[in-house]
C-alpha positions as CSV (number, residue, x, y, z in Angstrom):
1,M,-14.9,67.5,-17.5
2,Y,-11.7,66.0,-19.6
3,F,-8.4,64.3,-19.1
4,H,-5.5,62.7,-21.2
5,A,-3.2,60.1,-20.3
6,N,0.2,59.6,-22.7
7,G,1.3,56.4,-24.4
8,K,4.2,54.9,-23.4
9,L,7.7,52.6,-24.4
10,L,9.8,51.2,-22.3
11,I,13.1,51.4,-23.7
12,T,15.5,49.3,-21.0
13,G,14.5,46.8,-18.3
14,E,11.7,45.0,-19.8
15,Y,10.7,41.8,-17.0
16,L,13.7,42.9,-14.8
17,V,12.1,45.8,-13.5
18,L,9.8,43.6,-11.8
19,N,12.4,42.6,-9.9
20,G,13.4,45.9,-8.7
21,A,16.1,46.6,-11.7
22,K,16.2,50.5,-13.1
23,A,14.1,51.0,-16.3
24,L,14.5,53.5,-18.7
25,A,10.7,54.4,-20.2
26,V,9.7,57.4,-22.7
27,P,5.7,59.0,-23.0
28,L,4.5,59.2,-25.9
29,K,2.2,62.2,-27.4
30,K,-0.4,60.3,-28.7
31,G,-2.3,58.6,-25.8
32,Q,-5.9,58.2,-24.4
33,S,-8.5,60.8,-23.5
34,M,-11.5,61.0,-21.2
35,K,-14.7,63.2,-21.7
36,I,-17.1,63.5,-19.1
37,E,-20.7,65.0,-19.9
38,E,-23.8,64.8,-17.9
39,D,-26.7,62.4,-19.1
40,E,-30.4,61.7,-18.6
41,S,-29.8,58.3,-18.3
42,N,-30.7,56.5,-15.0
43,G,-27.3,55.1,-15.0
44,F,-24.2,56.3,-17.0
45,I,-23.2,55.6,-20.8
46,W,-19.7,54.4,-21.8
47,K,-18.6,54.8,-25.3
48,A,-15.1,54.0,-26.5
49,M,-13.4,55.1,-29.7
50,T,-10.6,53.9,-31.7
51,P,-9.0,55.8,-34.8
52,E,-11.0,54.2,-36.8
53,G,-14.4,54.7,-34.8
54,L,-16.6,53.2,-32.2
55,W,-14.7,50.0,-30.6
56,F,-17.8,50.0,-28.2
57,Q,-20.3,51.2,-26.6
58,S,-22.5,50.0,-23.3
59,E,-25.1,51.4,-20.6
60,F,-25.1,50.3,-17.4
61,D,-27.6,51.1,-14.8
62,R,-27.1,52.3,-10.9
63,N,-25.8,48.6,-9.9
64,L,-23.2,48.3,-12.6
65,N,-26.0,46.5,-14.4
66,I,-25.3,45.9,-18.0
67,I,-28.5,47.0,-20.1
68,K,-27.3,46.7,-23.0
69,T,-24.2,46.4,-25.1
70,T,-22.4,46.4,-28.6
71,S,-19.8,43.9,-27.2
72,S,-20.5,41.6,-23.8
73,A,-16.9,40.4,-23.5
74,H,-15.8,44.4,-23.6
75,A,-18.7,45.4,-21.3
76,E,-17.9,42.6,-18.4
77,K,-14.4,43.6,-18.3
78,L,-15.4,47.3,-18.1
79,K,-17.6,45.6,-15.5
80,S,-14.9,44.4,-13.6
81,I,-12.7,47.5,-13.8
82,L,-15.1,49.4,-12.3
83,E,-16.2,47.2,-9.6
84,T,-12.5,47.4,-8.2
85,I,-12.2,51.1,-8.8
86,I,-15.4,51.3,-6.5
87,R,-13.7,49.1,-4.1
88,L,-11.1,51.2,-3.6
89,N,-12.9,54.5,-3.3
90,P,-16.6,53.2,-2.8
91,D,-17.5,57.3,-3.5
92,A,-16.8,56.4,-7.2
93,N,-20.4,55.0,-8.0
94,K,-21.6,58.2,-7.2
95,K,-19.7,60.1,-9.9
96,L,-20.7,57.6,-12.4
97,I,-24.1,58.2,-12.3
98,N,-26.2,60.4,-14.6
99,Q,-22.9,60.8,-16.5
100,R,-21.8,59.8,-20.5
101,I,-18.4,58.8,-20.7
102,T,-16.3,58.8,-24.3
103,T,-12.8,57.3,-24.2
104,Q,-11.0,58.1,-27.4
105,L,-7.5,55.7,-27.8
106,E,-5.1,57.9,-30.4
107,F,-3.6,54.9,-31.4
108,Q,-4.0,51.7,-32.7
109,P,-5.1,49.1,-30.1
110,D,-2.7,46.4,-31.3
111,W,0.4,48.6,-31.4
112,G,0.7,48.3,-27.4
113,W,1.7,51.8,-26.6
114,G,-0.5,51.3,-23.3
115,S,-4.2,51.3,-23.5
116,S,-4.3,49.3,-20.7
117,S,-2.5,51.4,-18.7
118,T,-4.1,54.9,-20.1
119,L,-7.4,54.0,-19.0
120,I,-6.3,53.0,-15.6
121,S,-4.8,56.7,-15.5
122,L,-7.9,58.1,-17.1
123,L,-10.2,56.2,-13.9
124,S,-7.7,57.2,-11.7
125,Q,-7.6,61.1,-12.4
126,W,-11.3,61.0,-12.4
127,L,-12.2,58.9,-9.7
128,E,-9.6,60.2,-7.3
129,T,-8.1,56.6,-6.2
130,D,-4.3,55.3,-6.2
131,A,-3.5,54.2,-9.8
132,Y,-0.5,51.7,-8.7
133,Q,-3.1,50.5,-6.1
134,F,-5.9,49.8,-9.1
135,L,-3.2,48.9,-11.5
136,Q,-2.4,46.0,-9.4
137,Q,-5.9,44.7,-8.8
138,T,-6.5,45.1,-12.3
139,F,-3.9,44.3,-15.1
140,G,-1.0,44.0,-12.9
141,G,2.7,44.6,-14.0
142,S,5.1,47.1,-12.8
143,G,3.4,50.3,-13.2
144,Y,6.2,52.2,-15.2
145,D,3.3,52.7,-17.4
146,L,1.5,54.8,-15.3
147,A,4.1,56.8,-14.5
148,C,4.5,57.6,-18.2
149,A,0.7,58.4,-18.4
150,T,1.1,61.7,-16.5
151,S,4.7,62.7,-17.3
152,H,6.4,65.4,-19.3
153,Q,9.5,63.8,-20.1
154,P,11.3,60.5,-20.3
155,L,11.7,58.6,-16.8
156,F,14.0,56.5,-14.7
157,F,11.5,54.2,-12.9
158,R,12.0,51.5,-10.2
159,I,10.3,49.5,-7.8
160,D,11.1,48.4,-4.4
161,A,10.7,45.0,-2.2
162,N,6.9,46.5,-1.8
163,H,6.1,47.2,-5.2
164,Q,6.4,51.0,-4.4
165,P,7.6,52.8,-7.8
166,T,10.6,55.7,-7.5
167,I,10.2,57.8,-10.4
168,S,13.1,60.1,-11.7
169,P,13.0,62.5,-14.6
170,V,15.6,62.0,-17.5
171,Q,17.0,63.9,-20.4
172,F,17.0,61.1,-23.2
173,S,17.9,62.6,-26.2
174,P,21.3,61.2,-27.6
175,P,23.5,63.2,-30.8
176,F,22.2,60.4,-33.0
177,M,18.9,60.4,-31.9
178,E,17.3,61.3,-35.6
179,Q,19.0,57.1,-36.9
180,I,17.3,55.5,-33.4
181,G,13.6,54.0,-34.9
182,V,10.8,52.1,-33.7
183,V,8.8,49.4,-36.1
184,W,6.0,47.3,-35.5
185,L,6.4,43.6,-35.4
186,N,2.7,43.6,-37.2
187,N,1.1,41.7,-33.9
188,K,0.2,42.6,-30.0
189,Q,2.0,41.0,-27.4
190,T,-0.1,40.7,-24.1
191,S,2.0,42.1,-21.4
192,S,0.1,40.2,-18.6
193,V,0.4,37.0,-20.3
194,E,3.7,37.7,-21.1
195,I,4.2,38.5,-17.3
196,E,3.0,35.2,-15.8
197,R,5.3,33.1,-18.3
198,F,8.2,34.9,-16.8
199,K,7.4,34.5,-13.1
200,E,6.6,30.9,-13.9
201,K,9.9,30.3,-15.5
202,Q,11.6,30.8,-12.0
203,V,14.8,31.5,-13.3
204,P,16.9,33.2,-10.5
205,V,17.7,37.1,-12.1
206,L,18.9,39.0,-9.2
207,K,22.4,38.9,-10.2
208,Y,21.4,40.8,-13.4
209,V,19.1,43.2,-12.0
210,D,22.1,45.6,-11.4
211,D,23.9,45.2,-14.7
212,I,20.3,46.2,-16.2
213,S,20.0,48.9,-13.7
214,K,23.4,50.0,-15.0
215,I,23.1,50.0,-18.9
216,S,19.6,52.0,-18.1
217,E,22.1,54.6,-16.5
218,E,25.1,54.4,-19.1
219,I,22.1,54.3,-22.2
220,V,21.1,58.3,-20.8
221,T,24.7,59.3,-21.5
222,V,26.5,57.8,-23.8
223,T,27.1,60.5,-26.8
224,D,28.5,57.3,-29.4
225,I,26.6,55.3,-31.4
226,K,28.9,52.3,-31.2
227,Q,29.1,52.5,-27.4
228,F,25.0,52.8,-27.5
229,C,24.4,50.0,-30.1
230,E,26.7,47.5,-27.4
231,L,24.8,48.7,-24.3
232,L,21.7,47.5,-26.4
233,N,23.3,44.0,-27.7
234,T,24.4,43.4,-24.1
235,H,20.6,43.8,-22.9
236,E,19.1,41.8,-25.3
237,E,21.6,39.3,-24.5
238,I,20.8,39.4,-20.6
239,I,17.1,39.6,-21.5
240,G,17.7,36.2,-23.9
241,K,19.4,34.4,-20.7
242,V,16.5,35.1,-18.1
243,T,13.5,34.5,-20.6
244,G,14.9,31.8,-22.5
245,L,13.5,33.8,-25.6
246,T,16.2,34.8,-28.8
247,P,16.8,38.1,-29.3
248,V,14.2,40.0,-32.3
249,K,17.1,40.8,-35.0
250,R,18.6,37.4,-34.6
251,S,15.1,35.5,-34.9
252,L,13.6,37.9,-37.1
253,F,16.5,40.4,-39.2
254,P,19.6,38.7,-39.1
255,E,20.4,40.7,-42.2
256,F,19.6,44.0,-41.1
257,N,22.9,46.2,-40.9
258,G,22.4,47.7,-37.4
259,T,21.1,47.2,-33.8
260,M,18.0,46.0,-32.6
261,K,15.8,45.7,-29.1
262,S,13.1,44.8,-27.9
263,L,10.5,47.1,-26.4
264,G,8.5,45.5,-23.6
265,A,7.3,41.8,-23.6
266,W,9.6,40.5,-26.3
267,G,7.5,38.6,-29.6
268,G,5.2,42.0,-30.3
269,D,4.1,45.3,-30.4
270,F,7.2,47.7,-31.6
271,T,11.0,46.6,-31.1
272,L,14.0,49.8,-32.0
273,F,16.5,49.7,-34.5
274,I,19.5,52.1,-35.6
275,S,21.8,52.0,-37.9
276,D,24.4,53.9,-39.5
277,E,22.1,54.3,-42.3
278,P,19.3,57.3,-42.2
279,F,15.8,56.0,-40.7
280,S,14.4,56.2,-44.3
281,S,16.5,54.0,-45.6
282,S,16.2,51.5,-42.8
283,A,12.8,52.0,-42.9
284,K,12.3,51.4,-46.4
285,W,14.2,48.1,-45.4
286,F,11.6,47.1,-43.1
287,S,8.4,47.6,-45.7
288,R,9.8,45.6,-47.9
289,K,10.1,43.0,-45.6
290,G,6.7,43.4,-44.8
291,Y,6.7,45.8,-41.6
292,Q,5.2,48.7,-42.8
293,T,4.7,51.2,-39.5
294,S,7.6,52.5,-38.1
295,F,8.3,55.9,-37.1
296,R,11.5,58.2,-35.7
297,L,11.3,57.4,-31.6
298,K,11.9,61.4,-31.5
299,D,8.8,62.3,-33.4
300,I,6.4,60.1,-31.0
301,M,7.9,60.5,-27.6
302,I,7.4,63.3,-25.2
C-alpha cells in the first residue's frame, strides 16, 4: 500500500485562524509518502527517511513496546502517536502487526512544510481515523495543514466555535505570481510552542478576526501588485499587534526593496516576499544576506 500527503504553507490567517478567522493556505508539491509492506516480524518495523537518508528506524512488538531503535526519543514520540490513534480506532493495532512501514519526507524537516501534519494525514488515511480529531489529541493546531495534505488546489480554511473545519477550494494565481517568492529564515519554528505562547497572552483578538478574514478574501482577487502589497502590510501590522512581535521585514530585512510577510508561526521557517524586481534579483539579494534557500511560490505550490 502507498499513501501520500502534501506539505503546506499558510499565506494568511496565522494565529487568528485559531479564533475563527478565514485563512488562505496552499498545498505544496512536496510532502511525505508512506509505503506499507508485509513483514515476517512478530510486531512491526518503522523506518523514517528524509532527503538526506535514514532519519530513524525502530522495531516494535505487538504491544507497542520498543524492541530496538536508532533514536529512543523519536521512537517514544512515535509510540505515543500510535497509542493515540489506537485509542481512536482500536482496529488500527491489528493493521500494524507484521508490517514494515517506510515514510519518506520529500523536504527538509526544518523547513516547516508539515512534517507532523503529513504524518498525521498518512496514518489517518491508512488506519481510517478522523484526521482532525487525531491532530487535536497529538500536535494540536487549527487543522489547515491537514486540509492541505489532501487538497489539489489552494483553499480557504476556517474553524467554528466547536473546532469544526470549513474548507473551500479557491483560485490563487495573481498576474504578478512570477514575482512572489518565499525565503527560508535559516531556523525551524515549533508551531505547537508558538500556539501555546499566543494562547497564554490572552490578547483580545476577536475585533481583528473579521479584518483578517476580509484580507484573505481580497488577496485572491486583487490584480494590482500595489494593492496586494498593501494587504500584506496590513496583515503584518494586525498580527504584530496581537502577538506583540515585530514584523519580519522590520526586524530582519528593513533594506529589502519590496514587501514581506511571515508564513505561519512568526520567527522562523519561510517568509513570503514580493518586489517590483524580478524574482531572481530578490533571491540573489537574500542570498548575499546569508539566506540562500528561496523558491518562486508558483514552483512549489500545487
